[in-house]
LUMMAR-28629 format. One record per residue (C-alpha): residue in one letter; residue number from 0; z, y, x. Coordinates in Angstrom, 1 decimal, decimal comma, always signed. Example, Ala and Ser with C-alpha at 12.3 -4.5 7.8 and 13.67 -1.06 7.14 Angstrom:
BEGIN
[atom A 0 [+7,8 -4,5 +12,3]];
[atom S 1 [+7,1 -1,1 +13,7]];
This chain:
BEGIN
[atom X 0 [-97,7 -151,8 +56,2]];
[atom X 1 [-101,3 -150,9 +57,1]];
[atom X 2 [-103,3 -149,6 +54,1]];
[atom X 3 [-106,4 -151,3 +55,1]];
[atom X 4 [-106,2 -154,6 +53,4]];
[atom X 5 [-104,9 -155,1 +50,1]];
[atom X 6 [-101,2 -156,4 +49,6]];
[atom X 7 [-102,3 -159,8 +48,6]];
[atom X 8 [-104,6 -160,2 +51,6]];
[atom X 9 [-101,7 -159,2 +53,8]];
[atom X 10 [-99,4 -161,8 +52,3]];
[atom X 11 [-101,8 -164,6 +52,1]];
[atom X 12 [-102,7 -164,3 +55,9]];
[atom X 13 [-99,2 -164,2 +57,3]];
[atom X 14 [-98,1 -166,7 +54,9]];
[atom X 15 [-101,0 -169,0 +56,2]];
[atom X 16 [-100,2 -168,3 +59,9]];
[atom X 17 [-96,4 -169,2 +59,3]];
[atom X 18 [-97,3 -172,4 +57,5]];
[atom X 19 [-99,6 -173,4 +60,6]];
[atom X 20 [-96,9 -172,3 +63,0]];
[atom X 21 [-94,5 -174,6 +61,5]];
[atom X 22 [-96,8 -177,6 +61,1]];
[atom X 23 [-98,4 -177,0 +64,6]];
[atom X 24 [-101,7 -176,8 +63,1]];
[atom X 25 [-104,8 -174,4 +62,6]];
[atom X 26 [-107,7 -173,9 +60,3]];
[atom X 27 [-110,2 -176,8 +60,7]];
[atom X 28 [-113,6 -177,5 +59,9]];
[atom X 29 [-114,6 -180,6 +57,8]];
[atom X 30 [-115,7 -182,5 +61,0]];
[atom X 31 [-117,2 -182,2 +64,5]];
[atom X 32 [-120,5 -180,3 +65,1]];
[atom X 33 [-123,1 -181,0 +67,7]];
[atom X 34 [-125,9 -178,8 +68,7]];
[atom X 35 [-128,7 -179,2 +71,2]];
[atom X 36 [-128,3 -177,4 +74,3]];
[atom X 37 [-132,1 -176,1 +73,6]];
[atom X 38 [-130,7 -173,7 +71,3]];
[atom X 39 [-129,6 -171,8 +74,4]];
[atom X 40 [-132,4 -172,5 +76,4]];
[atom X 41 [-135,8 -173,1 +74,7]];
[atom X 42 [-138,2 -170,2 +75,3]];
[atom X 43 [-139,9 -171,1 +72,3]];
[atom X 44 [-137,0 -170,9 +70,0]];
[atom X 45 [-135,9 -167,7 +71,7]];
[atom X 46 [-139,4 -166,1 +70,9]];
[atom X 47 [-138,8 -167,1 +67,2]];
[atom X 48 [-135,4 -165,8 +67,2]];
[atom X 49 [-136,7 -162,3 +68,5]];
[atom X 50 [-139,4 -162,2 +65,8]];
[atom X 51 [-137,5 -163,7 +62,8]];
[atom X 52 [-134,0 -162,4 +63,2]];
[atom X 53 [-133,4 -159,5 +65,7]];
[atom X 54 [-136,6 -157,6 +65,3]];
[atom X 55 [-136,6 -158,4 +61,2]];
[atom X 56 [-132,9 -158,2 +60,1]];
[atom X 57 [-130,6 -155,4 +59,6]];
[atom X 58 [-128,5 -154,7 +62,6]];
[atom X 59 [-125,3 -152,7 +62,9]];
[atom X 60 [-126,1 -149,7 +65,3]];
[atom X 61 [-122,8 -147,9 +65,4]];
[atom X 62 [-119,9 -146,2 +63,4]];
[atom X 63 [-120,6 -142,8 +62,0]];
[atom X 64 [-118,2 -141,2 +64,5]];
[atom X 65 [-121,0 -142,1 +67,3]];
[atom X 66 [-122,8 -139,2 +65,8]];
[atom X 67 [-120,2 -136,7 +65,0]];
[atom X 68 [-122,2 -133,8 +64,3]];
[atom X 69 [-125,8 -132,5 +63,9]];
[atom X 70 [-127,8 -132,7 +67,0]];
[atom X 71 [-125,8 -135,7 +68,2]];
[atom X 72 [-127,9 -138,6 +69,5]];
[atom X 73 [-127,7 -142,1 +71,0]];
[atom X 74 [-130,6 -143,5 +72,9]];
[atom X 75 [-130,7 -147,3 +73,6]];
[atom X 76 [-133,3 -150,1 +74,2]];
[atom X 77 [-132,4 -152,8 +71,6]];
[atom X 78 [-134,3 -156,2 +71,9]];
[atom X 79 [-137,1 -154,4 +73,6]];
[atom X 80 [-137,4 -151,5 +71,3]];
[atom X 81 [-136,4 -148,0 +72,5]];
[atom X 82 [-134,3 -146,7 +69,6]];
[atom X 83 [-133,3 -142,9 +69,3]];
[atom X 84 [-130,5 -142,3 +66,5]];
[atom X 85 [-129,8 -138,7 +65,7]];
[atom X 86 [-128,0 -136,6 +63,2]];
[atom X 87 [-130,0 -134,1 +61,6]];
[atom X 88 [-129,2 -130,5 +60,5]];
[atom X 89 [-128,7 -131,7 +57,2]];
[atom X 90 [-126,1 -134,4 +58,4]];
[atom X 91 [-128,2 -137,4 +57,7]];
[atom X 92 [-128,5 -140,0 +60,4]];
[atom X 93 [-132,0 -141,1 +61,2]];
[atom X 94 [-133,5 -143,4 +63,6]];
[atom X 95 [-136,7 -143,1 +65,5]];
[atom X 96 [-139,0 -145,0 +68,2]];
[atom X 97 [-137,8 -143,3 +71,3]];
[atom X 98 [-141,5 -142,4 +72,4]];
[atom X 99 [-143,2 -139,1 +72,2]];
[atom X 100 [-146,2 -139,1 +70,1]];
[atom X 101 [-148,4 -137,6 +72,7]];
[atom X 102 [-148,5 -140,1 +75,5]];
[atom X 103 [-145,3 -142,2 +74,6]];
[atom X 104 [-142,7 -141,0 +77,1]];
[atom X 105 [-139,1 -141,8 +76,4]];
[atom X 106 [-137,7 -138,5 +75,1]];
[atom X 107 [-133,9 -138,9 +75,4]];
[atom X 108 [-131,7 -141,1 +77,5]];
[atom X 109 [-127,9 -142,0 +76,9]];
[atom X 110 [-125,9 -140,1 +74,4]];
[atom X 111 [-125,2 -136,5 +73,8]];
[atom X 112 [-126,1 -133,4 +71,7]];
[atom X 113 [-129,1 -131,3 +71,3]];
[atom X 114 [-129,4 -127,8 +69,4]];
[atom X 115 [-132,2 -127,7 +67,0]];
[atom X 116 [-135,1 -129,1 +69,1]];
[atom X 117 [-135,7 -131,3 +72,2]];
[atom X 118 [-138,7 -131,6 +74,5]];
[atom X 119 [-140,5 -134,6 +75,9]];
[atom X 120 [-139,8 -134,7 +79,8]];
[atom X 121 [-143,6 -135,3 +80,5]];
[atom X 122 [-145,8 -132,4 +78,8]];
[atom X 123 [-143,1 -130,6 +76,9]];
[atom X 124 [-144,1 -131,6 +73,4]];
[atom X 125 [-141,0 -130,5 +71,2]];
[atom X 126 [-139,4 -132,1 +68,3]];
[atom X 127 [-136,8 -131,0 +65,8]];
[atom X 128 [-133,6 -133,1 +65,3]];
[atom X 129 [-135,4 -134,4 +61,8]];
[atom X 130 [-138,3 -135,8 +64,2]];
[atom X 131 [-140,8 -133,4 +63,3]];
[atom X 132 [-143,1 -132,0 +65,9]];
[atom X 133 [-142,4 -128,3 +66,1]];
[atom X 134 [-144,7 -127,0 +69,1]];
[atom X 135 [-146,8 -128,1 +71,9]];
[atom X 136 [-148,0 -126,4 +75,1]];
[atom X 137 [-151,6 -125,1 +75,0]];
[atom X 138 [-152,2 -125,9 +71,3]];
[atom X 139 [-155,7 -124,8 +71,7]];
[atom X 140 [-156,6 -128,0 +73,5]];
[atom X 141 [-155,6 -129,7 +70,5]];
[atom X 142 [-157,7 -127,9 +67,9]];
[atom X 143 [-159,0 -130,3 +65,1]];
[atom X 144 [-156,2 -132,8 +65,7]];
[atom X 145 [-153,7 -133,1 +62,8]];
[atom X 146 [-150,4 -132,7 +64,7]];
[atom X 147 [-148,6 -132,7 +61,3]];
[atom X 148 [-149,0 -136,6 +61,6]];
[atom X 149 [-147,2 -136,5 +64,8]];
[atom X 150 [-143,9 -136,8 +63,5]];
[atom X 151 [-141,7 -139,5 +65,5]];
[atom X 152 [-142,1 -143,0 +64,2]];
[atom X 153 [-139,2 -143,5 +61,9]];
[atom X 154 [-137,3 -146,7 +61,8]];
[atom X 155 [-135,2 -147,6 +58,8]];
[atom X 156 [-131,9 -146,4 +58,9]];
[atom X 157 [-128,9 -146,4 +56,5]];
[atom X 158 [-125,5 -145,0 +56,6]];
[atom X 159 [-122,8 -146,0 +54,3]];
[atom X 160 [-119,0 -146,4 +54,5]];
[atom X 161 [-118,7 -144,9 +58,2]];
[atom X 162 [-121,3 -147,5 +59,5]];
[atom X 163 [-124,9 -146,8 +60,5]];
[atom X 164 [-127,3 -149,6 +60,2]];
[atom X 165 [-130,9 -149,8 +61,5]];
[atom X 166 [-134,0 -152,3 +61,3]];
[atom X 167 [-136,3 -152,6 +64,4]];
[atom X 168 [-139,4 -153,0 +62,4]];
[atom X 169 [-141,2 -152,8 +58,8]];
[atom X 170 [-140,7 -150,4 +56,0]];
[atom X 171 [-137,9 -152,1 +54,2]];
[atom X 172 [-134,6 -150,0 +54,1]];
[atom X 173 [-131,7 -151,1 +56,3]];
[atom X 174 [-129,4 -152,9 +53,9]];
[atom X 175 [-125,7 -153,0 +55,0]];
[atom X 176 [-125,3 -155,8 +52,3]];
[atom X 177 [-127,6 -158,0 +54,4]];
[atom X 178 [-124,7 -158,2 +57,1]];
[atom X 179 [-121,5 -157,3 +55,2]];
[atom X 180 [-122,1 -159,3 +52,3]];
[atom X 181 [-118,9 -160,3 +50,7]];
[atom X 182 [-117,0 -158,0 +53,2]];
[atom X 183 [-118,0 -154,8 +51,9]];
[atom X 184 [-114,6 -154,1 +49,9]];
[atom X 185 [-112,6 -155,2 +52,8]];
[atom X 186 [-114,3 -152,8 +55,1]];
[atom X 187 [-114,1 -150,0 +52,9]];
[atom X 188 [-110,3 -150,3 +53,2]];
[atom X 189 [-110,3 -149,5 +56,9]];
[atom X 190 [-111,6 -145,8 +56,2]];
[atom X 191 [-114,0 -146,3 +59,1]];
[atom X 192 [-115,6 -142,9 +58,3]];
[atom X 193 [-112,6 -141,1 +59,5]];
[atom X 194 [-112,8 -143,0 +63,1]];
[atom X 195 [-113,7 -141,4 +66,3]];
[atom X 196 [-115,9 -142,6 +69,1]];
[atom X 197 [-113,9 -143,0 +72,5]];
[atom X 198 [-115,8 -144,7 +75,1]];
[atom X 199 [-118,4 -147,7 +75,8]];
[atom X 200 [-118,9 -150,5 +78,4]];
[atom X 201 [-122,3 -152,2 +78,9]];
[atom X 202 [-122,2 -155,9 +80,1]];
[atom X 203 [-125,1 -157,8 +81,3]];
[atom X 204 [-124,3 -161,6 +81,7]];
[atom X 205 [-126,9 -164,1 +82,6]];
[atom X 206 [-126,5 -166,3 +79,6]];
[atom X 207 [-128,4 -166,7 +76,4]];
[atom X 208 [-127,4 -164,0 +73,7]];
[atom X 209 [-126,0 -166,5 +71,3]];
[atom X 210 [-123,4 -167,6 +74,0]];
[atom X 211 [-122,1 -164,2 +74,0]];
[atom X 212 [-121,3 -164,5 +70,4]];
[atom X 213 [-119,8 -167,8 +71,0]];
[atom X 214 [-117,0 -166,1 +73,1]];
[atom X 215 [-115,4 -164,6 +70,1]];
[atom X 216 [-115,4 -167,7 +67,9]];
[atom X 217 [-112,3 -169,7 +69,0]];
[atom X 218 [-109,0 -169,1 +70,6]];
[atom X 219 [-109,0 -172,8 +71,7]];
[atom X 220 [-109,6 -171,6 +75,3]];
[atom X 221 [-107,0 -168,8 +75,4]];
[atom X 222 [-104,2 -170,6 +77,2]];
[atom X 223 [-106,5 -171,9 +79,9]];
[atom X 224 [-109,0 -169,3 +80,6]];
[atom X 225 [-107,1 -166,0 +79,7]];
[atom X 226 [-103,7 -167,0 +80,8]];
[atom X 227 [-103,4 -163,8 +82,8]];
[atom X 228 [-104,9 -161,4 +80,1]];
[atom X 229 [-104,5 -162,2 +76,4]];
[atom X 230 [-102,9 -165,6 +76,3]];
[atom X 231 [-99,2 -163,9 +76,4]];
[atom X 232 [-100,3 -161,9 +73,5]];
[atom X 233 [-101,9 -164,3 +71,0]];
[atom X 234 [-101,4 -167,7 +70,2]];
[atom X 235 [-103,9 -170,2 +71,6]];
[atom X 236 [-105,8 -172,7 +69,4]];
[atom X 237 [-104,6 -170,9 +66,1]];
[atom X 238 [-106,9 -169,0 +63,9]];
[atom X 239 [-107,6 -168,5 +60,1]];
[atom X 240 [-111,2 -168,9 +59,0]];
[atom X 241 [-112,5 -167,3 +55,9]];
[atom X 242 [-116,2 -167,2 +54,7]];
[atom X 243 [-117,8 -164,0 +53,0]];
[atom X 244 [-121,4 -165,3 +52,3]];
[atom X 245 [-123,4 -164,3 +55,2]];
[atom X 246 [-120,5 -162,9 +57,2]];
[atom X 247 [-116,9 -164,3 +58,0]];
[atom X 248 [-113,6 -163,4 +59,1]];
[atom X 249 [-111,6 -165,1 +62,0]];
[atom X 250 [-108,1 -164,1 +61,9]];
[atom X 251 [-106,3 -164,2 +65,3]];
[atom X 252 [-102,3 -163,7 +65,1]];
[atom X 253 [-100,4 -162,1 +67,8]];
[atom X 254 [-97,1 -163,6 +68,9]];
[atom X 255 [-95,5 -160,9 +67,5]];
[atom X 256 [-96,2 -162,0 +64,0]];
[atom X 257 [-92,9 -164,0 +64,2]];
[atom X 258 [-91,0 -160,8 +64,2]];
[atom X 259 [-91,9 -160,8 +60,4]];
[atom X 260 [-90,1 -164,0 +59,5]];
[atom X 261 [-87,2 -163,2 +57,3]];
[atom X 262 [-88,4 -159,8 +56,4]];
[atom X 263 [-89,4 -158,8 +52,6]];
[atom X 264 [-93,0 -159,5 +52,0]];
[atom X 265 [-93,6 -155,9 +51,2]];
[atom X 266 [-93,0 -155,4 +54,8]];
[atom X 267 [-95,6 -158,0 +56,2]];
[atom X 268 [-98,4 -156,3 +58,0]];
[atom X 269 [-101,3 -158,7 +58,8]];
[atom X 270 [-103,3 -156,1 +60,6]];
[atom X 271 [-100,7 -154,9 +63,2]];
[atom X 272 [-99,8 -158,4 +64,2]];
[atom X 273 [-103,3 -159,8 +64,9]];
[atom X 274 [-106,9 -159,2 +66,0]];
[atom X 275 [-109,4 -159,6 +63,1]];
[atom X 276 [-112,7 -160,7 +64,2]];
[atom X 277 [-115,6 -160,3 +61,9]];
[atom X 278 [-119,0 -161,6 +62,5]];
[atom X 279 [-121,5 -159,2 +61,1]];
[atom X 280 [-124,9 -161,0 +61,4]];
[atom X 281 [-127,1 -161,5 +63,0]];
[atom X 282 [-125,8 -159,9 +66,3]];
[atom X 283 [-122,5 -157,9 +65,9]];
[atom X 284 [-118,8 -158,8 +66,2]];
[atom X 285 [-116,3 -156,1 +64,8]];
[atom X 286 [-112,9 -156,5 +65,9]];
[atom X 287 [-110,0 -154,7 +64,2]];
[atom X 288 [-107,2 -154,3 +67,0]];
[atom X 289 [-103,9 -152,9 +65,5]];
[atom X 290 [-104,6 -149,1 +65,9]];
[atom X 291 [-108,4 -149,2 +67,0]];
[atom X 292 [-111,8 -151,0 +66,3]];
[atom X 293 [-114,1 -152,7 +68,8]];
[atom X 294 [-117,6 -152,9 +68,3]];
[atom X 295 [-119,6 -155,6 +70,1]];
[atom X 296 [-123,3 -155,6 +70,0]];
[atom X 297 [-125,4 -158,4 +71,5]];
[atom X 298 [-129,0 -158,3 +72,5]];
[atom X 299 [-131,4 -160,4 +74,7]];
[atom X 300 [-132,2 -158,4 +77,9]];
[atom X 301 [-135,6 -157,9 +79,5]];
[atom X 302 [-137,2 -160,3 +77,0]];
[atom X 303 [-135,6 -163,4 +78,6]];
[atom X 304 [-133,7 -166,3 +77,0]];
[atom X 305 [-131,3 -166,4 +79,8]];
[atom X 306 [-130,4 -162,5 +80,0]];
[atom X 307 [-128,1 -160,7 +77,6]];
[atom X 308 [-126,8 -157,2 +77,2]];
[atom X 309 [-123,5 -156,5 +75,2]];
[atom X 310 [-122,6 -153,0 +74,2]];
[atom X 311 [-118,8 -152,6 +73,5]];
[atom X 312 [-118,0 -149,4 +71,8]];
[atom X 313 [-114,4 -148,2 +71,3]];
[atom X 314 [-113,4 -146,2 +68,1]];
[atom X 315 [-109,9 -144,7 +67,4]];
[atom X 316 [-108,2 -143,3 +64,2]];
[atom X 317 [-107,6 -139,9 +65,9]];
[atom X 318 [-109,2 -138,0 +69,0]];
[atom X 319 [-107,9 -138,5 +72,1]];
[atom X 320 [-106,3 -135,0 +73,0]];
[atom X 321 [-103,5 -135,7 +75,4]];
[atom X 322 [-103,4 -137,5 +78,6]];
[atom X 323 [-101,0 -140,2 +77,4]];
[atom X 324 [-103,5 -140,9 +74,4]];
[atom X 325 [-106,4 -141,3 +76,9]];
[atom X 326 [-104,1 -143,6 +79,1]];
[atom X 327 [-103,5 -145,7 +76,0]];
[atom X 328 [-107,1 -146,1 +75,1]];
[atom X 329 [-108,2 -146,5 +78,6]];
[atom X 330 [-105,9 -149,6 +79,0]];
[atom X 331 [-107,0 -151,1 +75,7]];
[atom X 332 [-110,6 -150,8 +76,9]];
[atom X 333 [-109,9 -152,3 +80,3]];
[atom X 334 [-108,1 -155,3 +78,9]];
[atom X 335 [-111,0 -156,2 +76,7]];
[atom X 336 [-113,5 -155,8 +79,6]];
[atom X 337 [-111,5 -157,7 +81,8]];
[atom X 338 [-110,9 -160,4 +79,3]];
[atom X 339 [-114,4 -160,9 +78,1]];
[atom X 340 [-116,5 -159,6 +81,2]];
[atom X 341 [-114,6 -161,2 +84,1]];
[atom X 342 [-113,3 -164,5 +82,2]];
[atom X 343 [-115,4 -165,3 +79,2]];
[atom X 344 [-118,9 -164,4 +80,6]];
[atom X 345 [-117,9 -166,0 +83,8]];
[atom X 346 [-117,3 -169,2 +82,1]];
[atom X 347 [-120,3 -168,9 +80,1]];
[atom X 348 [-122,5 -168,2 +83,0]];
[atom X 349 [-121,1 -171,2 +84,7]];
[atom X 350 [-122,0 -173,3 +81,4]];
[atom X 351 [-125,6 -171,8 +81,3]];
[atom X 352 [-126,4 -173,1 +84,9]];
[atom X 353 [-125,7 -176,5 +83,6]];
[atom X 354 [-127,7 -176,0 +80,4]];
[atom X 355 [-130,6 -174,7 +82,4]];
[atom X 356 [-130,6 -177,8 +84,7]];
[atom X 357 [-132,1 -179,8 +81,8]];
[atom X 358 [-129,8 -182,6 +82,2]];
[atom X 359 [-127,4 -181,6 +79,3]];
[atom X 360 [-128,3 -182,8 +75,9]];
[atom X 361 [-125,8 -181,1 +73,6]];
[atom X 362 [-122,7 -179,2 +72,9]];
[atom X 363 [-119,8 -180,2 +70,8]];
[atom X 364 [-118,0 -177,8 +68,5]];
[atom X 365 [-114,4 -179,2 +67,5]];
[atom X 366 [-112,8 -179,1 +64,2]];
[atom X 367 [-110,4 -176,3 +65,5]];
[atom X 368 [-113,4 -174,2 +66,1]];
[atom X 369 [-114,6 -173,5 +62,5]];
[atom X 370 [-115,9 -169,8 +63,2]];
[atom X 371 [-118,0 -171,3 +66,0]];
[atom X 372 [-119,4 -173,7 +63,6]];
[atom X 373 [-119,9 -171,2 +61,0]];
[atom X 374 [-121,8 -169,0 +63,3]];
[atom X 375 [-124,4 -171,8 +64,3]];
[atom X 376 [-124,8 -172,8 +60,6]];
[atom X 377 [-125,7 -169,2 +59,9]];
[atom X 378 [-128,0 -169,0 +62,9]];
[atom X 379 [-130,0 -172,3 +61,7]];
[atom X 380 [-130,2 -170,7 +58,4]];
[atom X 381 [-131,6 -167,5 +59,6]];
[atom X 382 [-134,2 -169,4 +61,4]];
[atom X 383 [-135,6 -170,7 +58,5]];
[atom X 384 [-135,5 -167,7 +56,1]];
[atom X 385 [-138,8 -166,6 +54,5]];
């Protein structure tokens, strides 16, 4: 049995799946939910979401394994903010505005590692991995300027339990509890601090950013849209839904869960026979997939209501040191990309074209889509928070 969940949770999840399979049912919401199409298309609402949610709330940046050693860095543009994550010589993960204090030039691109310092590509101003300015060419020309104040602008950053969290504005600390809420103990059981980064894939669908989140919130579509990808692996239109305050868990059983019927409950493994989808507000989806974890981070792109960028990062429990292991992880990543990018997001782009016409009034979320309803109730609440 996977040790990541306590035994009672293993048994409860598996028993609930068996009950649904026997009854031909699924977890259901209390009623049907309707949402105006404007939640996806209204530019005014979008600007409010940017200001009140994405630029203000604590966001999941990555697992600790993305910055495996001192000098490791990750540079990304997130909701219009150039962010530089870096692990210092002291082992502390920090977040900075990826902008030179001299003339504002972007300092680093992509991901990699530096030694003790790195230089701006414009004029050569040099910074340590803790963000301090360590040197400039021709210092006499800046005589009288207090260069001690030219440390890189820091963004709130917190590392805990193998997860790194940031905030894109303000001085308040990045607070993991703001997103994990009641899931903290369950996530601690996964031992994420020991996971290793494997690879990433970036997707850029022409949809509203919340539609990318919607993709993960129901298996109702599996049998139709994913009949050549994940439908042979997972049951369609069957999920378990559990709320944990601001976050929630959506349990998607694999067809292999039937193999545990008749076995002692002590052998029931709820993790191995499922994909466990966690919504980590406001914009992340964490998926535990048997022997690896997927982190999906979703942001608006180019400041537009109808453009999105999705960052998929794959983390694995042991380094991929053999060709066989690399083939295994490559195949897992390829399946995720093929399913979501070429099937889910293609369908979402088709839907957005209808929304953008101005002729559609609302969308309808069924009782069999409890996670989708839960997501949009939480989005509505975030829009009204002080």
